[in-house]
N, C-alpha and C positions, 0 to 999 in steps of 0.2 A: 596360332597353333597352341596345343595344350602342353604345358610344361609343369612337371611335378617337382622341380627343384625347390629347395627350402630357401626362404627369404633370409638374408643375413642382416645384421644391424646396419651395415653400410647401405644395403638396398633400401631398408626401411627409412633411413635418414634421407636418402635421395627422393624417395617417393613422397615423404612428408613435405619436403620443400618444393617439389615439382609437380605434384598432382593438383591440377586446377579443378575444383568442384563448383558447380553452379546448380542451384535448386530452383525449380519452377513449381508453383502451385498451378496445376493445369485447370482444375475445376472443383467446385464444391457442391454443385447443384444436383446431388443424388438424394434429394429430400432430406438433407441434413444428416444422413446416416454415415456418410464417409466422403473423404476428399482424395483426389488423385495428385500424387507428387511425380515430378520428373527430375531425376538427378543425372546430370551430365558430367562425366569424368573425362578430362582432357589431360593426357600424360605429357607434361612438358619437362619431365625428368630425363636423365640420360640412361635410365635403366627401365626395364619392363616391370609392370605390376604383374607378378607371376607367382607360381607356387600355390600351395594349399594351406599354409600354416599362418596366414595373416587374418586380421579382423579389423574392420573400420567401425568405430563406435560413434553413434550420433544420438540425437535427442528428439523426442516428440512428446507433446502434452497428451496425446491420445495413442492408444494401442495401434501399431501398424499391422496391416493385414489382419485385422481382428477377426474376420470371418474364418480365417485359417489358423491363426495362432491361439485364439482363446479356446478353452474347453467348451463343450456343449452347454454347460450350465453357466458359463461366463465367469466362474469363480477363480480361474487360474490360467496362466499362459503355459502352453505346452512346452516342456523343456527342449524338445527337439526343434522347435521353431518351424519355419516354413520356407521351402526353397522356391524362389521365383522361377516359373517355367521359362525355358529357352535361354536364360542368362547364367544359370548355375551359380546363383548367389543365395545363400541362406540368410533370412532375417530372423532375429531372435530377440525376445524381450528379456533383458537382463534383470532390471528391477526399476520401479519408479518410472521415470521418463528416459531411462537409458536403454538404447537398443544397439544391436550389432548386425553387421553384414559380413559374411565370410564366404570364400569360394568353396564349392563342392566339386567332386570329380567331374571333369569335363569343362571346367572353367577355362576360357580362352584368354591367353595373356593379353594385356593391354600394353603394346610396345611404345617406345618413345614416339611422340607426335600422334599417337593414336587417340581416338575418341570413342566413347561408348555412352549410350543412354539407357537408363533403367527407369521403369515406372512401378509404383506400388501405391496401395491405398492406406489410409489411416482413418480411424473413426472420426465422426463428426466433421469438423471443418477447420480451415486455416485461412484467415482473411487479413492477416497482418504479417509484416516481415518479421516481427519479433516472435511469431509463432514458431519460427525455425531458429532454434538456438545456435549460437556460433561454437567454434572450438571443437570440431570433430577431430578424432585422433585415430592413429593406426598402431596396432600392436602385432607381435608375432610370438610364438612360443619361445620363452626363455630370453626375449629381447626387451629392451627398454621402449616403452610407449613413446610415440612422437606426435606432437600437435601437427595437424595438416594446415600449413600456413594459409592456404587460400580460403579457409573457413573462419578466419579471425573476424572478418567483417566484409560486407559488400558481396557476399556470395549468393544472396537471395535476389532473384531477378524481379523486375518491375511487375506490378499487378496492373494489367492494361485493359481488362474487360470485366464485365459483370460476373462471369463465371468464376472469376478469381476473388472478387471482393464481396460477393454475396454468399451467405451461409447456406441458403436454400432459395427456392423460387419465391417463397413468401417474404423473403427479406426485403424490407422497404428502403434500406439505406444504400446510398451511393456516396462516394467521396465528394466533398464540397468543391464547387467551382468558385473562383473569385467573385463571380456575379451572385452566387447564392450567399456567400459571406457578406457581400455588400448590402444585400437586402436585410439580412439579420443583424448586421452591425448598426443599421440606421437608427439614429436617436429619435424616439417618438415623444419624449418629454419636451414640451416647448419652454419649460422653465428649469433647465438643468442647473443644479447648484452643487458644487463640491461639498462633500461632507467635511466638517472641520476635524473630526476624529473618527477613525475606524478601530474597533467597532463603535457604532453610533451610541452616544450616551443616552441614558434614560430621560434626562431633563436638561435643557439648556435655557437659561433666561437672562434677562438684563444685558442682552448682547447689543453693543453699540460700537459699530465699526468706525465711528468718528473719534472715539476715545481710545488712544493707543498707548501701550506700555512698551517702551524701548528697553530691550534687554541686551543691548550691544555694549554697554559700559560695565561699570563695577556691579557685580551681583554677589550677594551673600545668601547662602543657604543656612537657615536658622532651624536648628532641631536639637533634640536630646534623645539619644539612644536609637537613632535611625540612620546610622552610618551606612548600612548596606543599601537602603533605599536612596539615600543621597548620592551614593556612588554612581548610580545610573545617570545622574546629571553631570557629575564632575568627570566621568569618563568621556563625555562628549564636549563639554564646555569648561572653560577655565574659570569656574565659579569658586569663590571662597566658601569656607564652612566655619560656622561659629554657633555657640549656644546663646548668643545675644544678637539683637538686630543691629545693623549698621546704620549710622546716622546719615550716610550719603550713599547714593546708588539705589539699587533695587534689592529688596529682601524677598526671598522665597521661604515661606514658613512651612515646615513639615511637622505634623503632629498626629498622635493617635487620639481619637475622640470616641468614647464609648456610646455616645448618644446616637451615633449613626446606626440605622436599623439593621442593615445587611452586613454579614460577617466580612464580606469583601468589598463593601461599599466605600465610596469616598465622595468628598466635595472638593471642588476646585474653584477658587474665586480670583479673577484677575481684576485688580483695582488700580487703574492708572493714576488716579488722583493721590493715592497713598503710596504709589510706587511699590506695590506688593503683589505677590501671588501667594495665596493661602491654600494649602492642600491638607485636608483632614481625612484620615481613614479610620474605619472601625478597628482595623488591625494593621499590622505592618504590611500585609498583602494589599489591603485597601490603599495604603499610602503609596505603595509601588505602582498600583494601577493609576492613581492620580498623577504620579510622576510620568508614567508612559503617555498619558493624555497631554501633559505639558510638552513632552518631547515631540509629540505629533503636531501640536500647535506651532512649535518653534521650527519645524522642519521646512517651512516655507519662508522663513526669514526671522529676524530677531525682534520684530515688533508684533505684538499680539493685542487683539482688541479686548475691550471690557466685556466680561461675561461671568456667569455663574453656572457651574455644572454640578448637578446632583446625579450620581450614577451608581448603579449596582448591577450585578450580573443576573441574567435571566435564570441560568442554571448553575448549581454549585459544581457540576462536573462538566468541564469543557476540555475535551481530550484530543490527543493525537496518538494513534497507534502506529508503531514502526516494527515491521518484521525484519529482524536482523539475522534470522536463522536460515532462510532460503538462500539469501546472499548476504554476506557480512557487510555491515555499515560501520565505518570507523568512528571512534569516540569524537573526533573533531567535527564530524558531520552532525552528530547528535547535539553537540554544543552549539553549533550554528543554528540548528533547528530550534533549540531552546531559546536562543536569542530572539528569533522571530516569534516564537510562541509568547514570549514575555511582551514583546511590542504589541501583540494583538490579544493579550489577556487570556490566553489559554493556560490551564493550570494542572493538567494531568498528562503524563507521558507514559503510555502503555507499551512496554518493551516485550516483544515476542522473542524470547531468548533461546528457545529450543523447538525443533521440529524434526521431520524426517531427514532433512538435508543438512542439518548442522546443530551443534551445541555450542553456545557462544559465551559461556561464563565459567571462569575458574571456580572450582569448589574444593575446599580443603579436604585432603585425604582421598580424593577421587581423581587422581591425575589423568586417568584414561579418558575422562570427559573432554579434556582439551587435547591430549596426545593423539586420540583417535577421532573423537566426535566433532572436533572443530575443524578437521581437515577433510577435503575431498581430493582424491587422486586415483590414479590407476595403479593398483598393486596386486601382484599375484598371490601374496601371502595375506592371510586373515589378520585383522587387528592392527593394520598399519594406518588405515584411514577409511573414510566412507567412500562409496563409489561416486564417480562424477555424476553430476546432475545439472540441468538448467544451463548448459553451456560452460561449465567450469573447466572442462578440458582435463588432460591427464596429470597436470602438475598442481601442487598445492599453493600456487602463487597468485591465484586469481581471487575474485570476490567470493568464490565458493569456500574459501578457507579464512579463518580468523577468529579471534575471541577477545573478550575483555578479561584482563587479569583482575585479581581482587582489587588491586590498587586502581586500575582503570575504572572499575565499577564504582568504587568509592569516590573517585574524581567526578564521575557522572552525577552521582548523588549530591555531592557538594555543589556542583554547578547548578543543579536543579533547586537545591535548597535556597541558594542565594536569590533565585528567581521565583520563589514560592510555587514551584512546580512539584507535584507529587509523582514519584516514579512508581509504577505498578509493574512488577516483574511477572511474566507469564512463562511457565514451563508446561507445554502442551502435552496432555495425557488424558485418557489412555491411548487414543489414537495419535497420529502424527509424532510418534516417539521413537522412530528408528535410530536416530543418532544416539539417544540414551541407551537403547537396547544393545546396539553394536558395541558401544563403549563398555557397558557392564559385562558383555560376553567376553571382551578382551580381558577385563579384570578377572572374570571367572577362570579363564584359561591360565592366567598368571598364578593364581593361588590354588588351583585345583589339585596339584600334586603335592602341595605342602600343608594346606589347611582347608579342608572341605567346608568348615564353618565360615571361614573368611571368604571363601570363593562364593558361597551361596548368599552371603549377607545382603547384598544389594542386587541380586539377580532379578531380572524383570520379566523373564519368560518361563513358561512351563515347557521343558524340553520334550514332553510327551504330547504336546498339542499338535495334532495332525490336521488341524483345520485348514481349509483352502479359502483364501480371500484375496481380493484386490481392493485397495483403498481408492478413494476418489482420484488420487494422483498415481494410482497403479503400483503402489508398494504392496508386497506380499508378506511383509514381516514387520509391520510398524505399530503393532498394538501391544502395550504392556499387559500382563495378565493380572486381572483384579482378584484372582482367587488364591494368590500366594502372599504370605506375610512379608516377604522381602521387598515386594513392590512398595508397601507402605513404610517400611524401614528406609527405603531410598527417598521417598517423598518427604518424610520427616527430617532426614539428613539435609535435603536441599532447602527446605523451609528454615531449618535452624541456621544454616550457613548464610542464607540470604538475610535473615533477620539480624545476624551478627554483623554483616557488612553494613546494613542500614544503620544500626546503632553506632558503629564505629565512625560513620560519616556524619553523625548528628542528624540523620534523616530517618526517623523511625519508620519501620515497615508497618503499614496499616492494612493493605489489601494484598492477598496472594491470589493470582489468577491461574487456575489449573487447566485452562483450555477447554477440553471436553468435547470438541467438535468432531464430526465426520468419522466416527468409528465404523469400520466395515461391519456389515450386518452378521457375517459368519466368522468373525475373528476368534471366537471362543467355543464354537459349537462342539468341537472334538477335543477340548482340553480335559485331560484326566483330572487335573486339580479342580476345575470347575464342576466336573461331574460329581466330585466328592461332596459338593454342597447340596446335592439332591434337589435341584431345581426342576420344576415340571412346566410343560407347555411347549409351544412351538418355538422356533429359533428366535423370532422377533421378541416374544414375551420374555424368554430367558435372557436375551441381550439387554432388554430394559431392566430386568431384575439385577443383572450384574452391573449395569451402568449406575443404577440407584445405589447398590452396595458401594461402588467405587466413590461416588460423590459424597456419600455419608462418611466414609472413612477419611477422605481428604478433608472434608469439612471439620470432622472431629480433630484431626491433626492441627489444622489452622486455628480452631477454637482453643485448643490447649496451649497454643502459642500466643493467644490474645489477639488474633487477627480476624478480619473480615475475609470473605471468600468471594471470588468472581469467576465466571465462566461464560463461554459462548452459549447461546440459548439452547442449542441442541444437546448440550451437556446436561441440562436439567429437564429435557423434554420427556414427558411420560406418554405422549401420544395424543392424537387428536387436537394438537395445538395447545395442550395444557401442560403445565410444569408439574414436577414432583411437589408433594405437599411441603410448603415452606416450613412447617413445624418440625420437619425432620432435621433441620439444621439449627444448631445452637448459636451460631455466629450472630452477632448483633445485626449485621447487614449481609445480605446475599445479593451480589450484583450480577445481572445478566445482560450480556451484549446481544441485542436484537438485531440480527443482520440479514436474515433470510426472508426478504420481502419481494422476490421476483413475483410480480403480481399474479401471473397466471398459475403459479405453483400453489397458491392458497395458504401460505404460512405467515403472511403479514399479521394475522390475528394474534400471533404469539406475543408480540410486544405488549399489547393491552391486557391479554389474558395473564401474563406474568405479573404485570404491575397490579392488576386487580387481586392477584393471589399473594401479594406481599413482597415480591421481589423488587429490588431497586433496578430499574431498567435504564440501560444506556443506549440511546438511539444510535445504532451503528449501521443503518440500512444501506445495503449494497447498491441500490438504485441511485442513491444521491451522495453517498459518503465514502465510497471506495475509490481512492485516488490512484490505485494501480490500474484503473480502466483508462482507455484512451480519451483524449480531449475531443476528438472528432472521429467519425466513422471512416477512417482513411487508413489504407495499408501502411502508410509511412509513419503513423502515430504508434508509439510504444504502448504496450499494455495488454492485459487480458480483457475479455469482454463477455464473460459468462453471465453477468447479471444484466446491465444495460449494454448496448453496443458502445456507448460513450457516456462520459460524465464531464461536462465542462463547468466552469466557475458559475455560469448563469444557472445551471440546474441545481448546484449546491446552494447558491444564494436563495433560490426559490423554495427550498425544503421547508415544510410545515411540521415541525416536531410536535406541536400541540394538536395537530389535526391530521393524523397519519393517512387516513383513507382519502383525503383531498389531494394527496400526492399521486394518486393513481393516474397514469398517463398512457403508457404504451406497453405492449409486450416486448420481449427481447428482440423480436424481429421488426419492431417499430409499428406494429398494427395498433391503431388507437383503441383504448379501452375506456369504458365508462365505469363509474363507481358501481353501478348495478351489475356490470359484467363480473366484477370481482366479489362484491358483497352480497349479491342476490337482490331481488326486488324489495325485500323487507329488511335488508341489511342483516339477515340472519347469519351470514358467514363472516361478519365483521363486528365483533363485540365492541361496545362502547368503552371508553376509558372511565372507570368509576373512581379510581384513586390517582388523580393527577399528581399528587405529592410523591408518588413512587416513580415518576419519570425523573431520574437523577440528572440526566443531561444528554449531551450530544458528543460524538467522537468521529473524527476523520481517520481513514485507514490507508496505510501503504503496505500492501503485501509485496514481497520483493522478488517474485519469480523472474521478472524481466529487468530487475534493477542490477546492472553490472558495473556501475561507477557512481562516484559522488555526484557528477552532473545529472545522472539519471534521477537521483533522489530529488534534487531541487526542481528539476523539470516537471516531475509528476506531482509534487506537493504544492508548488507555487505557480500561479497565484490562488489555487483553490483553497489553500489554508485560510486566506483572508475572508472568503465567503463563508467558510465554516465558522470562523470566529464571529462574524457578524450575526449569524443565526444562533450561536451558542450564548452570546452575551446579550443581544438586543432582540426583543420582540417588536417587530414593526407593526404599525397600525393596520396595514393591509392584511396581515395574517388573520385578523378577526372579522374580516368582511365575508359575509356568508355567500353573497352572490358571485359566482365564478367570474363572469365577464368583468365586473368592476374590480374584483380582487386582482385579477391578472393585469388589468390596466394600471392599477395603483402599484402593483409589484414591478411592472416594467418601468414605470416612472422612477421608482426607488432604485432599480438596477441602473438606470441611466446615470443617476447621481453617483452611485457606487462605482460604476465603470469609469466615470469622469475622474473620480478621486484617485483610482488606481493609476490611470494613465498619466495624470498630471502631478501626482504626489507619491503615492505609496510604492510604486515600482522603483522609483528613484531611491527610496529608503532601503528597499531590498538590495538594489545595486550597491549601495554604500556599505552594506555588511557582507558583500561577497556572495549573495544568493543568486544563482543563475536560473531564475524563473523561466517558465516557458513563454516565449514571445509568439503570440498568435499570428499566423499568416494573414496578410491583408485582404480586404475586399476590393473589387474593382468593377467599374461599371462604365459602359459606353453611353455618353450623354452629349448629344449634339456634335458628334465626331471627335470628342475628346474622351480619354480615359480618366475617370476620377477614382480616387482611392479613399478608403476609410479603414479604421481598425476597430477591434473589439474594445480597446481602451483608448478613448480620444486623448490626444496628446502625444501618442507615439507617432513617429514619422514613418513614411513609406517611401521606398526607393524602387525605381524601375530600371530595366535594362533591356536592350534589344539582343544582347549576346550573353547575358549572365556573367559578364566580366566587368564592364564599365557601368557605373550606377549613377542615377540622377534622382532628384526628389521633388519634381514639380508635375503638375497636370500636363498631359501631353496629347497631341493629336494622334489618332489611331490611323495607321497606314495599311493595316491588314496583315502585317508581318507579326510573328510571335513576339509577345512582350512578357518579360519575366518580372515578378514583383516579390518584394520582401519587406518585412517590418523591422525597424530598428528598436533596440532596447531603450529604456528611458535615458540611460547614460550614453547612448550612441555607440557602445563598444561591441555589441553583439547583434546578430540578426536572426530572424525566423528562418525556417526552411523556405526555399524558393518555390513559388508557384507560377504556373504559366497562365496567362490571360488569353482567352478567346471568347468573343461575344456570342456565346450560345446560351439559350435559355436553360435554366436549371432550377430545380426546387430542392429544398433541404430543410431539415429541422434546425433548431437553434445551434449555430456553430460559435457561440460566444467562447471567449478565451479560457 
């Protein structure tokens, strides 16, 4: 029946705890334009879901009912929303990825033990459980919002057919079966050899395994002025330290030697006859990398063989990007990440400190940035917090909220300095800036009645801007205005404060990253302040003029602070794959992160065009280096998949940073592509690299839309980070092989060696420092009536079960009943997700770990 009574707080509390919600993705196969959801409400509370004053808030990466909710031009969502026929529920786009459903007149109560299903569409597709964010919540006018308990986890039902896991009919991907994994995990190299050190050293000679140096007894580290570098040995081993050699036991000599050619190069000599290890580095950083190689050699035991290593990095920029804005990542996690970066000789930590969904660093004199911008919650009053996004729920206690105090940030910098890691802070603007905008609007309201000059000082918007737009992530108010002076006062303030924090930590700021990506095309078309600049042309040309103005002003600010500048490639994009004239920027270096290389989109050319134009390019390509993407094309795997459907360690390992177009493989849907498909028959769409010296390096990336916990961070970054480090430090011989078949064969042989080393050595090292890397599910194959197992990383053990309760670890006869398989971590303490074996034929692309 229809009940118009008003919901009370007690009703709301009971509904929040007793309303069981389940979500099904019914199908995606509407040519990729939209997908169909089914939401089932089962009322297990002791009160009816009734009345007209409640709302349930939920999340979607894409606009729901876009054909009804969006305006005809697609530039905004209609504020009245859309009422689903027959169920009297209105769907409304709030902002970004937050949506609501609320009853309209005629809504029929959902009584205790009642059940109701509703269906609705959303744009594009959803083929992963993490596409449906958790922590839905319910509110009512004047009442406190409550988290709906059933949506915390496990409320998305299984994906059991191709309509659910394929994005469109052309999608070639299916979830891997154990048999498909078994075929892809098979080792093809007949002479597999573990690598002694990862990343692989440039030269290793005089290696004699019959001559061993025993380091189990008395060991003395001999050095002068290298206490920091020596501490990485003494933190692990009980070695003595002295500035003179010991006459008994083993001596490890650490020293700086300016004759070594590379700034981060080192040599390492193990001499059993003289009971010595000698590490020389061009700089302290080079000494540290030599120490890390020694620690790697010692990780298999306290005896190491005679050898000489001469090593240097392939690239000076070997980076890892971490988005702490979408979801906050605590300082302790960054420190553990830096521990691993040091082990594998990565030297740049790019921190994405601000975006639409959060501002994560305290700034002197601007408390609103943390009081408002660092928190997500449901609040009726403006200026309390940002609205919930990405499953953060109604409270400010989840990963949606958090920030680094000034002291926290200085601690991060000190930790990085000790490890010779440069921290590069990013404050993303002019798009992706909603957290800053909302915070500065709160500041404006604070001072508006007492001091209009103070109120306007750091304001980021033109209040007379009547432009309609939706950003890529569906925000309608996330672009700072480039036509007002207070925008640049704000940026100058931020740069000044960051520079001061870096100086106080003894870690000077060298590069400021301004973001610059994904500005909505119509963000400023109706801005009064921008009209006063008297720009002419169509909306796109005016947008480019304003973007150029913005980048120039930001570059001038950073130049005046003695800094280099960095941005995402689209921030410098003048059109047609070409950047703005490098001469516009006075900075000594201008770095561009080249990320947009979805092959069929035709923008991969930017990387080489920018390098040829004088920019320092950081290879950040989404097809191989975005670790927020799943490891496998499986609904159970966490992550977004807008670039490739998946990126595993094997794909990252095979990246060719010196030969970009040889990486061309498949479309987003898995359809094979040839180089000529992308580049044209005469390569006219793929400009050559004329200035290779402008390829600064390689960077891996973790965007955090689906990162809700510390364990999620480690799962998504590791072990892919090791493959990243291998390519950033070491250029393998197979990379220079021109003929594709031979290059791929040689690469696969090298991968087998790399995978063997991970399975039998490196994953144990990660276990030892508390990093919970992803454990790849096993492969299984029926061979002569027996099930045989293998893993992506040989050395990891596999267990089987007939009931997923009791587990064994040996080859077993197959009886025809279901068999469940799982892989164990190197230390035996954790397991992969469980997969079910059935001997059906299946094909798949590389499912390496």
